[in-house]
Z-matrix of the N, CA and C atoms (Angstrom, degrees):
N
C 1 1.443
C 2 1.518 1 111.74
N 3 1.316 2 117.02 1 -34.61
C 4 1.457 3 120.26 2 179.66
C 5 1.515 4 111.60 3 -63.31
N 6 1.316 5 116.67 4 -36.20
C 7 1.466 6 119.94 5 -179.97
C 8 1.516 7 110.33 6 -63.25
N 9 1.319 8 116.74 7 -45.74
C 10 1.463 9 120.46 8 179.36
C 11 1.525 10 110.24 9 -61.97
N 12 1.345 11 117.00 10 -45.94
C 13 1.459 12 120.68 11 179.49
C 14 1.518 13 112.17 12 -61.61
N 15 1.334 14 116.31 13 -36.19
C 16 1.466 15 120.40 14 179.62
C 17 1.518 16 111.06 15 -69.78
N 18 1.331 17 117.23 16 -26.65
C 19 1.466 18 121.01 17 -177.74
C 20 1.523 19 112.95 18 -80.73
N 21 1.317 20 117.87 19 -19.62
C 22 1.463 21 120.98 20 -176.47
C 23 1.528 22 112.33 21 -57.95
N 24 1.351 23 120.55 22 -48.86
C 25 1.468 24 118.87 23 178.45
C 26 1.531 25 112.38 24 -62.35
N 27 1.312 26 116.55 25 -36.88
C 28 1.467 27 119.64 26 179.23
C 29 1.521 28 109.96 27 -66.38
N 30 1.329 29 116.91 28 -43.78
C 31 1.454 30 120.82 29 178.63
C 32 1.519 31 110.82 30 -62.72
N 33 1.325 32 117.40 31 -42.90
C 34 1.462 33 121.11 32 178.86
C 35 1.520 34 111.09 33 -62.19
N 36 1.323 35 116.37 34 -41.97
C 37 1.469 36 120.11 35 178.02
C 38 1.516 37 110.50 36 -64.72
N 39 1.323 38 116.72 37 -40.94
C 40 1.468 39 120.92 38 179.23
C 41 1.516 40 111.01 39 -62.97
N 42 1.323 41 117.04 40 -41.86
C 43 1.460 42 120.44 41 179.22
C 44 1.523 43 111.16 42 -66.93
N 45 1.323 44 117.58 43 -37.03
C 46 1.467 45 120.71 44 177.69
C 47 1.515 46 110.50 45 -64.13
N 48 1.335 47 116.39 46 -43.22
C 49 1.460 48 120.35 47 178.17
C 50 1.518 49 110.26 48 -65.76
N 51 1.329 50 117.15 49 -41.06
C 52 1.466 51 121.01 50 -179.52
C 53 1.521 52 111.07 51 -59.99
N 54 1.328 53 117.30 52 -33.88
C 55 1.451 54 120.34 53 178.45
C 56 1.515 55 112.62 54 -65.73
N 57 1.321 56 117.61 55 -30.90
C 58 1.456 57 120.87 56 179.64
C 59 1.523 58 111.79 57 -97.79
N 60 1.317 59 116.87 58 -7.54
C 61 1.459 60 121.91 59 -177.66
C 62 1.514 61 108.96 60 -106.38
N 63 1.316 62 116.73 61 79.16
C 64 1.453 63 119.71 62 -176.93
C 65 1.532 64 112.84 63 -101.74
N 66 1.322 65 117.92 64 11.63
C 67 1.453 66 121.09 65 177.60
C 68 1.529 67 108.93 66 -83.14
N 69 1.331 68 118.38 67 125.26
C 70 1.462 69 119.48 68 176.73
C 71 1.532 70 110.58 69 -65.31
N 72 1.306 71 115.81 70 151.23
C 73 1.461 72 121.11 71 179.53
C 74 1.523 73 110.78 72 -55.67
N 75 1.318 74 116.99 73 -40.41
C 76 1.465 75 121.26 74 -179.56
C 77 1.534 76 111.30 75 -59.71
N 78 1.319 77 117.45 76 -40.83
C 79 1.465 78 120.89 77 179.42
C 80 1.524 79 110.69 78 -67.09
N 81 1.332 80 116.32 79 -41.77
C 82 1.464 81 120.02 80 177.67
C 83 1.525 82 110.66 81 -63.58
N 84 1.328 83 116.62 82 -45.02
C 85 1.466 84 120.63 83 -179.61
C 86 1.524 85 110.45 84 -62.90
N 87 1.325 86 117.09 85 -43.07
C 88 1.463 87 120.74 86 179.08
C 89 1.527 88 110.59 87 -59.66
N 90 1.323 89 117.19 88 -44.34
C 91 1.460 90 121.34 89 178.07
C 92 1.527 91 110.55 90 -59.36
N 93 1.334 92 116.37 91 -46.78
C 94 1.464 93 121.10 92 -177.88
C 95 1.527 94 110.35 93 -64.30
N 96 1.334 95 118.02 94 -42.39
C 97 1.471 96 120.55 95 179.24
C 98 1.527 97 110.92 96 -60.72
N 99 1.312 98 117.36 97 -46.47
C 100 1.474 99 121.02 98 -179.80
C 101 1.525 100 110.21 99 -65.23
N 102 1.317 101 116.58 100 -43.89
C 103 1.472 102 121.42 101 179.02
C 104 1.527 103 110.45 102 -58.85
N 105 1.319 104 116.53 103 -45.75
C 106 1.469 105 119.96 104 -179.16
C 107 1.531 106 111.17 105 -68.35
N 108 1.307 107 117.46 106 -37.24
C 109 1.462 108 120.78 107 178.25
C 110 1.527 109 110.01 108 -62.61
N 111 1.322 110 115.62 109 -35.86
C 112 1.460 111 121.53 110 -178.77
C 113 1.527 112 112.43 111 -77.76
N 114 1.328 113 116.64 112 -38.52
C 115 1.463 114 121.34 113 -170.55
C 116 1.521 115 115.66 114 -106.89
N 117 1.300 116 117.49 115 -8.71
C 118 1.462 117 120.43 116 -178.78
C 119 1.515 118 110.90 117 123.65
N 120 1.279 119 115.59 118 139.59
C 121 1.465 120 120.98 119 -175.47
C 122 1.526 121 110.10 120 -99.65
N 123 1.321 122 115.37 121 69.21
C 124 1.459 123 121.97 122 -178.94
C 125 1.527 124 109.01 123 -121.75
N 126 1.322 125 116.90 124 159.59
C 127 1.469 126 119.36 125 175.46
C 128 1.534 127 112.50 126 -57.59
N 129 1.318 128 116.38 127 -37.76
C 130 1.465 129 119.79 128 178.23
C 131 1.528 130 110.65 129 -62.51
N 132 1.330 131 117.10 130 -42.57
C 133 1.456 132 120.11 131 179.92
C 134 1.530 133 111.09 132 -68.74
N 135 1.327 134 117.39 133 -31.51
C 136 1.467 135 120.95 134 174.36
C 137 1.532 136 109.65 135 -58.64
N 138 1.316 137 116.63 136 -44.47
C 139 1.463 138 120.81 137 178.47
C 140 1.533 139 111.27 138 -64.17
N 141 1.321 140 116.85 139 -44.67
C 142 1.468 141 120.63 140 -179.81
C 143 1.528 142 111.30 141 -63.59
N 144 1.316 143 116.45 142 -46.09
C 145 1.465 144 120.98 143 -177.14
C 146 1.531 145 111.18 144 -68.00
N 147 1.331 146 116.86 145 -39.00
C 148 1.466 147 120.54 146 177.20
C 149 1.521 148 110.20 147 -64.27
N 150 1.301 149 116.49 148 -42.44
C 151 1.459 150 121.61 149 176.60
C 152 1.530 151 109.89 150 -59.96
N 153 1.312 152 116.27 151 -43.20
C 154 1.449 153 121.87 152 -176.45
C 155 1.529 154 112.25 153 -59.74
N 156 1.336 155 117.28 154 -48.30
C 157 1.468 156 118.82 155 -179.73
C 158 1.522 157 110.55 156 -68.91
N 159 1.324 158 117.70 157 -30.67
C 160 1.466 159 119.91 158 176.26
C 161 1.527 160 110.78 159 -64.22
N 162 1.318 161 116.96 160 -41.79
C 163 1.465 162 120.70 161 178.52
C 164 1.525 163 110.17 162 -65.69
N 165 1.329 164 116.58 163 -46.30
C 166 1.468 165 119.87 164 178.85
C 167 1.528 166 109.95 165 -58.52
N 168 1.332 167 116.51 166 -44.09
C 169 1.472 168 120.46 167 -179.94
C 170 1.521 169 112.13 168 -63.57
N 171 1.324 170 117.09 169 -31.03
C 172 1.463 171 119.69 170 179.51
C 173 1.524 172 111.81 171 -75.09
N 174 1.321 173 117.26 172 -20.13
C 175 1.465 174 121.53 173 -176.53
C 176 1.516 175 114.45 174 -103.08
N 177 1.326 176 116.66 175 -24.41
C 178 1.461 177 121.03 176 -172.27
C 179 1.522 178 109.82 177 -134.62
N 180 1.334 179 118.87 178 118.00
C 181 1.463 180 120.08 179 177.27
C 182 1.531 181 110.77 180 -57.97
N 183 1.310 182 115.97 181 151.60
C 184 1.461 183 120.68 182 -173.21
C 185 1.528 184 112.59 183 -57.65
N 186 1.316 185 118.80 184 -42.74
C 187 1.464 186 119.60 185 -178.64
C 188 1.524 187 111.41 186 -62.46
N 189 1.328 188 117.56 187 -37.80
C 190 1.471 189 120.55 188 176.83
C 191 1.524 190 111.16 189 -70.06
N 192 1.338 191 117.00 190 -35.74
C 193 1.469 192 121.54 191 177.05
C 194 1.526 193 110.37 192 -61.89
N 195 1.339 194 116.77 193 -48.06
C 196 1.463 195 121.21 194 -179.81
C 197 1.525 196 110.44 195 -62.00
N 198 1.322 197 116.70 196 -44.21
C 199 1.466 198 120.26 197 179.45
C 200 1.528 199 110.86 198 -62.29
N 201 1.322 200 116.89 199 -43.74
C 202 1.467 201 120.66 200 -179.43
C 203 1.526 202 110.98 201 -67.53
N 204 1.323 203 117.76 202 -38.09
C 205 1.473 204 120.66 203 176.84
C 206 1.527 205 110.23 204 -63.31
N 207 1.318 206 116.25 205 -39.32
C 208 1.470 207 120.73 206 177.61
C 209 1.512 208 110.58 207 -64.19
N 210 1.324 209 116.74 208 -44.49
C 211 1.466 210 121.11 209 177.68
C 212 1.526 211 109.82 210 -61.41
N 213 1.320 212 117.49 211 -43.62
C 214 1.464 213 121.18 212 -180.00
C 215 1.528 214 110.61 213 -59.95
N 216 1.312 215 115.77 214 -41.23
C 217 1.465 216 120.09 215 179.60
C 218 1.526 217 111.23 216 -67.58
N 219 1.323 218 116.63 217 -46.85
C 220 1.463 219 120.51 218 -178.84
C 221 1.524 220 112.08 219 -71.90
N 222 1.312 221 116.33 220 -23.38
C 223 1.459 222 121.72 221 178.32
C 224 1.527 223 111.36 222 -63.69
N 225 1.319 224 116.37 223 -24.12
C 226 1.462 225 121.15 224 -179.71
C 227 1.523 226 112.82 225 -86.84
N 228 1.331 227 116.22 226 -7.37
C 229 1.454 228 121.20 227 -179.12
C 230 1.528 229 110.17 228 -70.97
N 231 1.298 230 115.50 229 138.43
C 232 1.470 231 119.91 230 177.52
C 233 1.518 232 109.94 231 -84.79
N 234 1.301 233 115.42 232 165.25
C 235 1.453 234 120.59 233 175.67
C 236 1.511 235 113.03 234 86.35
N 237 1.329 236 114.70 235 -161.48
C 238 1.455 237 122.24 236 -172.76
C 239 1.532 238 112.07 237 -64.13
N 240 1.305 239 117.98 238 -40.67
C 241 1.470 240 120.42 239 -178.98
C 242 1.523 241 110.10 240 -64.50
N 243 1.319 242 117.52 241 -46.94
C 244 1.457 243 120.83 242 178.33
C 245 1.511 244 112.10 243 -60.87
N 246 1.320 245 116.93 244 -41.11
C 247 1.462 246 121.91 245 179.03
C 248 1.519 247 110.45 246 -62.99
N 249 1.320 248 116.67 247 -40.91
C 250 1.464 249 121.21 248 179.67
C 251 1.545 250 110.02 249 -61.09
N 252 1.323 251 117.12 250 -42.27
C 253 1.458 252 120.47 251 -179.54
C 254 1.524 253 111.60 252 -71.21
N 255 1.310 254 117.46 253 -35.71
C 256 1.466 255 120.21 254 -179.93
C 257 1.526 256 112.13 255 -74.12
N 258 1.326 257 118.01 256 -23.88
C 259 1.465 258 121.83 257 -175.56
C 260 1.530 259 113.24 258 -88.13
N 261 1.304 260 118.51 259 -21.85
C 262 1.462 261 121.88 260 -174.76
C 263 1.533 262 111.23 261 -73.86
N 264 1.329 263 116.11 262 124.61
C 265 1.468 264 120.95 263 178.72
C 266 1.526 265 111.19 264 -65.67
N 267 1.315 266 116.90 265 -40.47
C 268 1.465 267 120.68 266 179.77
C 269 1.531 268 110.58 267 -61.64
N 270 1.308 269 116.82 268 -41.60
C 271 1.456 270 120.78 269 179.97
C 272 1.530 271 111.25 270 -71.44
N 273 1.329 272 116.57 271 -32.45
C 274 1.470 273 120.20 272 175.30
C 275 1.527 274 110.50 273 -62.80
N 276 1.334 275 116.62 274 -38.83
C 277 1.466 276 121.44 275 178.83
C 278 1.527 277 109.81 276 -65.41
N 279 1.330 278 116.75 277 -43.04
C 280 1.470 279 120.56 278 178.47
C 281 1.522 280 110.60 279 -59.57
N 282 1.315 281 115.67 280 -44.08
C 283 1.460 282 121.24 281 -179.94
C 284 1.530 283 111.04 282 -66.54
N 285 1.311 284 116.73 283 -39.23
C 286 1.464 285 120.86 284 178.30
C 287 1.532 286 110.61 285 -64.06
N 288 1.329 287 117.30 286 -38.90
C 289 1.474 288 120.66 287 177.21
C 290 1.530 289 110.41 288 -61.62
N 291 1.324 290 116.66 289 -43.11
C 292 1.460 291 120.75 290 178.52
C 293 1.524 292 110.26 291 -63.76
N 294 1.315 293 117.18 292 -44.42
C 295 1.468 294 120.61 293 -179.15
C 296 1.532 295 111.75 294 -64.32
N 297 1.337 296 116.28 295 -37.07
C 298 1.467 297 119.41 296 176.74
C 299 1.529 298 110.79 297 -64.73
N 300 1.323 299 117.02 298 -43.22
C 301 1.466 300 120.68 299 179.29
C 302 1.527 301 110.27 300 -64.30
N 303 1.319 302 116.73 301 -41.45
C 304 1.470 303 120.69 302 178.22
C 305 1.527 304 111.10 303 -65.04
N 306 1.322 305 117.14 304 -40.07
C 307 1.459 306 121.26 305 178.94
C 308 1.519 307 110.64 306 -64.98
N 309 1.315 308 117.41 307 -41.48
C 310 1.462 309 121.16 308 177.76
C 311 1.524 310 110.31 309 -63.69
N 312 1.322 311 116.59 310 -40.99
C 313 1.465 312 121.45 311 177.52
C 314 1.525 313 110.67 312 -63.12
N 315 1.300 314 116.77 313 -38.89
C 316 1.462 315 122.05 314 178.09
C 317 1.537 316 110.43 315 -61.91
N 318 1.322 317 115.28 316 -45.35
C 319 1.463 318 120.76 317 -178.94
C 320 1.529 319 110.90 318 -64.65
N 321 1.316 320 116.73 319 -45.64
C 322 1.460 321 120.90 320 -175.10
C 323 1.538 322 113.67 321 -76.22
N 324 1.316 323 117.51 322 -28.61
C 325 1.471 324 119.81 323 -168.00
C 326 1.521 325 115.71 324 -112.02
N 327 1.309 326 117.83 325 -21.67
C 328 1.470 327 117.93 326 -173.50
C 329 1.502 328 112.69 327 -114.07
C-alpha cells in the first residue's frame, strides 16, 4: 500500500505535465533533428536542441506552433499567396508569437 501511496504525487505531477505537454514525440524529434542538422550533430547540441523544443512547447500550445510554422513557411512563398500571408495582421501576430518562443528558447538553451 505504501508503494501506491508514494506513486500518487508522481502520477499527479505527470498528469499535470501531460496537460501542458501536447507536442507529439514525432514533432519534438523532427525539431531536434533539424536543429542538430543546422547547428552540429554533437551530444552537446542534442541537449541544446532538446531544451529548445521543450521551452517552445512550454510557451506555445502545439496547435498554435503548427499554425505559426505553416505561416512561416507560406510567408516565404513568392507571388500573391506569399503577399497575402505577409500582409495579414493576424498572421503577423502568430509569427511574432513563434519568434518570441524561439528567442526565449535561444536564451535559455544556447
